[in-house]
C-alpha positions as CSV (number, residue, x, y, z in Angstrom):
1,M,-16.6,-46.6,-21.5
2,T,-14.0,-46.8,-24.2
3,E,-15.3,-47.2,-27.8
4,L,-15.7,-50.9,-28.7
5,N,-12.5,-52.4,-30.1
6,G,-14.2,-55.0,-32.2
7,K,-13.1,-57.9,-30.0
8,V,-15.1,-60.3,-27.8
9,A,-14.2,-61.7,-24.4
10,F,-15.8,-64.5,-22.5
11,V,-15.4,-64.5,-18.7
12,T,-16.5,-67.4,-16.5
13,G,-17.6,-66.6,-12.9
14,G,-18.3,-63.1,-14.2
15,G,-21.2,-62.5,-11.9
16,Q,-19.3,-61.5,-8.8
17,G,-15.9,-61.0,-7.1
18,I,-12.8,-61.1,-9.3
19,G,-14.9,-62.2,-12.3
20,K,-17.1,-59.1,-12.1
21,A,-14.0,-56.9,-11.9
22,I,-12.5,-58.5,-14.9
23,V,-15.7,-58.1,-16.9
24,T,-15.8,-54.4,-16.0
25,R,-12.1,-53.9,-16.9
26,L,-12.4,-55.6,-20.3
27,A,-15.6,-53.7,-21.1
28,N,-13.8,-50.4,-20.2
29,D,-11.0,-51.6,-22.6
30,G,-13.5,-51.8,-25.4
31,F,-14.3,-55.5,-25.5
32,A,-17.8,-56.8,-26.0
33,V,-18.1,-59.2,-23.0
34,A,-20.0,-62.4,-22.3
35,V,-20.7,-62.6,-18.6
36,A,-20.7,-66.3,-18.1
37,D,-21.9,-67.7,-14.8
38,L,-24.0,-70.6,-13.3
39,N,-26.0,-67.8,-11.6
40,T,-27.8,-66.0,-14.4
41,D,-29.3,-63.5,-12.0
42,T,-25.9,-62.0,-11.0
43,A,-24.6,-62.4,-14.6
44,S,-27.6,-60.4,-15.9
45,E,-27.1,-57.7,-13.3
46,V,-23.4,-57.3,-14.3
47,A,-24.3,-57.3,-18.0
48,K,-26.9,-54.6,-17.4
49,E,-24.4,-52.4,-15.6
50,I,-22.0,-52.7,-18.6
51,N,-24.7,-51.9,-21.1
52,D,-26.1,-49.0,-19.1
53,G,-22.6,-47.6,-19.0
54,G,-22.3,-47.6,-22.8
55,G,-20.5,-50.9,-23.2
56,K,-21.7,-54.1,-24.7
57,A,-22.4,-57.3,-22.7
58,I,-24.6,-60.3,-22.5
59,A,-25.3,-62.8,-19.8
60,V,-24.7,-66.5,-20.6
61,K,-25.4,-69.5,-18.4
62,V,-22.6,-72.0,-18.1
63,D,-21.7,-74.9,-15.9
64,V,-18.0,-75.1,-16.5
65,S,-17.8,-78.6,-15.1
66,D,-20.0,-79.8,-18.0
67,R,-18.3,-80.0,-21.4
68,D,-21.5,-79.7,-23.4
69,S,-22.6,-76.7,-21.3
70,Y,-19.3,-74.9,-21.9
71,F,-19.2,-75.5,-25.6
72,S,-22.9,-74.3,-25.9
73,A,-22.2,-71.2,-23.9
74,V,-19.1,-70.2,-25.9
75,K,-21.0,-70.8,-29.2
76,E,-23.9,-68.7,-27.9
77,A,-21.5,-65.8,-27.0
78,A,-19.7,-66.0,-30.3
79,E,-23.0,-65.9,-32.3
80,N,-24.5,-63.1,-30.3
81,L,-21.5,-60.9,-30.0
82,G,-20.1,-61.5,-33.5
83,G,-16.8,-63.3,-32.8
84,F,-14.6,-64.8,-30.1
85,D,-11.1,-63.4,-29.2
86,V,-10.4,-63.9,-25.5
87,L,-11.3,-66.6,-22.9
88,V,-10.9,-65.9,-19.2
89,N,-11.3,-69.2,-17.3
90,N,-12.0,-67.5,-14.0
91,A,-14.7,-69.6,-12.3
92,G,-13.5,-71.8,-9.5
93,L,-14.2,-73.4,-6.1
94,G,-12.1,-73.0,-3.0
95,P,-13.2,-75.1,-0.1
96,T,-11.2,-75.6,3.0
97,T,-10.1,-79.2,3.1
98,P,-7.9,-80.5,5.9
99,I,-6.3,-83.7,4.6
100,D,-8.3,-86.2,6.6
101,T,-11.7,-84.6,5.7
102,I,-11.5,-84.9,1.9
103,T,-14.3,-87.0,0.5
104,P,-14.5,-88.6,-3.0
105,E,-17.5,-86.3,-3.7
106,Q,-15.5,-83.2,-2.8
107,F,-12.6,-84.3,-4.9
108,D,-14.8,-84.9,-7.9
109,K,-16.6,-81.6,-7.6
110,V,-13.6,-79.4,-7.1
111,Y,-11.5,-81.0,-9.8
112,H,-14.3,-81.0,-12.3
113,V,-14.9,-77.2,-11.8
114,N,-11.3,-76.0,-11.4
115,V,-9.4,-78.4,-13.7
116,A,-11.8,-80.1,-16.1
117,G,-13.6,-76.7,-16.5
118,D,-10.4,-75.1,-17.8
119,I,-9.8,-77.9,-20.2
120,W,-13.3,-77.7,-21.6
121,G,-12.9,-73.9,-21.9
122,I,-9.7,-74.2,-23.8
123,Q,-11.2,-76.7,-26.2
124,A,-14.3,-74.6,-26.7
125,A,-12.3,-71.4,-27.3
126,H,-9.9,-73.3,-29.7
127,E,-12.9,-74.3,-31.8
128,Q,-13.9,-70.6,-32.1
129,F,-10.3,-69.4,-32.7
130,K,-10.0,-71.6,-35.7
131,K,-12.6,-69.4,-37.4
132,N,-10.3,-66.3,-36.8
133,G,-7.7,-67.5,-39.3
134,D,-4.2,-66.2,-38.4
135,K,-5.6,-63.8,-35.8
136,G,-5.5,-66.5,-33.2
137,G,-6.7,-65.6,-29.7
138,K,-5.9,-65.4,-26.1
139,I,-6.7,-67.8,-23.2
140,I,-6.2,-66.6,-19.7
141,N,-6.6,-69.1,-16.8
142,A,-7.1,-68.4,-13.1
143,T,-4.5,-70.1,-10.9
144,S,-3.6,-68.8,-7.4
145,Q,-0.7,-68.0,-5.1
146,A,-1.9,-71.3,-3.5
147,G,-1.0,-72.9,-6.9
148,V,2.6,-71.5,-6.6
149,V,3.2,-72.5,-2.9
150,G,1.0,-75.0,-1.1
151,N,-1.3,-73.4,1.5
152,P,-2.4,-75.1,4.7
153,N,-5.9,-76.7,4.8
154,L,-6.3,-76.2,1.0
155,A,-5.2,-79.6,-0.4
156,L,-7.9,-79.7,-3.0
157,Y,-7.8,-76.1,-4.0
158,S,-4.0,-75.9,-4.1
159,G,-3.8,-79.1,-6.1
160,T,-6.2,-77.9,-8.7
161,K,-4.4,-74.6,-9.1
162,F,-1.0,-76.3,-9.5
163,A,-2.7,-78.3,-12.2
164,V,-3.9,-75.2,-13.9
165,R,-0.4,-73.9,-14.2
166,G,0.7,-77.1,-15.8
167,I,-2.2,-77.1,-18.3
168,T,-1.4,-73.5,-19.1
169,Q,2.1,-74.3,-20.0
170,V,1.2,-77.3,-22.2
171,A,-1.6,-75.5,-24.0
172,A,0.8,-72.6,-24.7
173,R,3.1,-74.9,-26.5
174,D,0.4,-76.9,-28.3
175,L,-1.4,-73.8,-29.6
176,A,1.5,-71.4,-30.3
177,D,1.6,-72.3,-34.0
178,E,-1.9,-70.9,-34.3
179,N,-1.0,-67.6,-32.8
180,I,-2.9,-68.4,-29.6
181,T,-1.3,-67.4,-26.4
182,V,-2.2,-69.1,-23.1
183,N,-1.3,-67.5,-19.8
184,A,-2.5,-67.5,-16.2
185,Y,-2.9,-65.1,-13.3
186,A,-2.3,-66.0,-9.7
187,P,-4.3,-63.8,-7.2
188,G,-3.3,-63.6,-3.6
189,I,-5.6,-62.7,-0.8
190,V,-8.5,-60.9,-2.5
191,K,-11.5,-59.3,-0.9
192,T,-14.1,-61.6,-2.3
193,P,-16.9,-63.7,-0.9
194,M,-14.9,-66.9,-1.6
195,M,-11.9,-65.6,0.3
196,F,-13.9,-64.5,3.3
197,D,-15.5,-67.9,3.3
198,I,-12.2,-69.7,3.3
199,A,-10.9,-67.5,6.1
200,H,-14.0,-68.2,8.1
201,Q,-13.6,-72.0,7.7
202,V,-9.9,-71.9,8.5
203,G,-10.6,-69.9,11.7
204,Q,-13.5,-72.2,12.7
205,N,-11.4,-75.3,12.2
206,A,-8.8,-73.8,14.6
207,G,-11.3,-72.6,17.1
208,K,-10.4,-69.0,16.2
209,D,-12.3,-66.0,14.6
210,D,-12.5,-64.9,11.0
211,E,-9.8,-62.3,11.4
212,W,-7.4,-65.0,12.6
213,G,-8.3,-67.1,9.6
214,M,-7.6,-64.2,7.2
215,Q,-4.3,-63.4,8.8
216,T,-3.2,-67.0,8.3
217,F,-3.0,-66.1,4.6
218,A,-2.4,-62.3,4.7
219,K,0.4,-62.0,7.2
220,D,3.2,-62.4,4.6
221,I,2.0,-59.9,2.0
222,A,5.0,-57.5,1.3
223,L,2.7,-54.6,0.4
224,K,0.8,-55.0,3.7
225,R,-2.7,-54.8,2.3
226,L,-5.3,-57.2,0.9
227,S,-5.9,-57.2,-2.8
228,E,-8.9,-55.6,-4.3
229,P,-10.6,-57.5,-7.2
230,E,-9.5,-54.6,-9.5
231,D,-5.8,-55.4,-8.8
232,V,-6.3,-58.8,-10.4
233,A,-8.5,-57.4,-13.2
234,N,-5.7,-55.0,-14.2
235,A,-3.3,-57.9,-14.8
236,V,-6.0,-59.8,-16.8
237,G,-6.5,-56.6,-18.8
238,F,-2.9,-56.6,-19.7
239,L,-2.9,-60.3,-20.7
240,A,-6.1,-59.7,-22.8
241,G,-4.6,-56.8,-24.7
242,P,-1.9,-56.4,-27.4
243,D,0.9,-55.5,-25.0
244,S,1.1,-59.1,-24.0
245,N,1.3,-60.6,-27.5
246,Y,4.8,-62.0,-27.0
247,I,4.0,-63.6,-23.6
248,T,2.8,-67.2,-23.4
249,G,2.9,-70.1,-20.9
250,Q,3.4,-67.7,-18.0
251,T,1.8,-67.2,-14.7
252,I,1.6,-63.6,-13.4
253,E,1.5,-63.5,-9.6
254,V,-0.9,-60.7,-8.5
255,D,-0.4,-61.2,-4.7
256,G,1.2,-58.0,-3.3
257,G,4.5,-59.9,-2.8
258,M,3.4,-63.1,-1.0
259,Q,5.6,-65.3,-3.2
260,F,8.9,-64.5,-5.0
261,H,10.4,-66.6,-7.8
């Protein structure tokens, strides 16, 4: 791995899928990384892989829907890794929710993880960034192509991801004077356990198979291939690095050409 660059990144949902790819990319770029996840087993495995490869990482347990848990995890990471420079709000839930099936319990759970979790993360990161003086920091939020154009059967997920884009823009304006940039990335159809589960549920609801469910989302990809987690991680690596210093309030769509704006 690249020599450590003296900076610290905190990635939620870092134990699998896109989060794991982001952790790996940032470690390769020289960041010391906190692999933050509700599942400490997977987080520990990823951290071990990074450390065994010559990088620096720790596993941190976090429930992003719980404000106290988020603040505690960020503080733990900053103390153990010697600072705090980049937050990646990657963790999220993506249940299939046809309109008439949505329950108050589902609504509360998905919005607490996907929306409140990002707000708590921004607050916790801001508390640490204040210690950096004029160095500021970077906040990177996960939205989705489903947060750019509404997707069928995903009322809760799409709604939360539209909200994340709005929060990203507001936070970018509110924190700009402190040299803190806030951006978002919008993955498309990525080969992750969460996406395969969504495809299965959509196919099942329509009486079709998993492949039919996947094609419901994938048929309009201009590049004619599904995304690898690493495709998304590459965009996050750019947003975490110095080449994006003059970019804030933006959403980078990493979807192979599903949506154009």
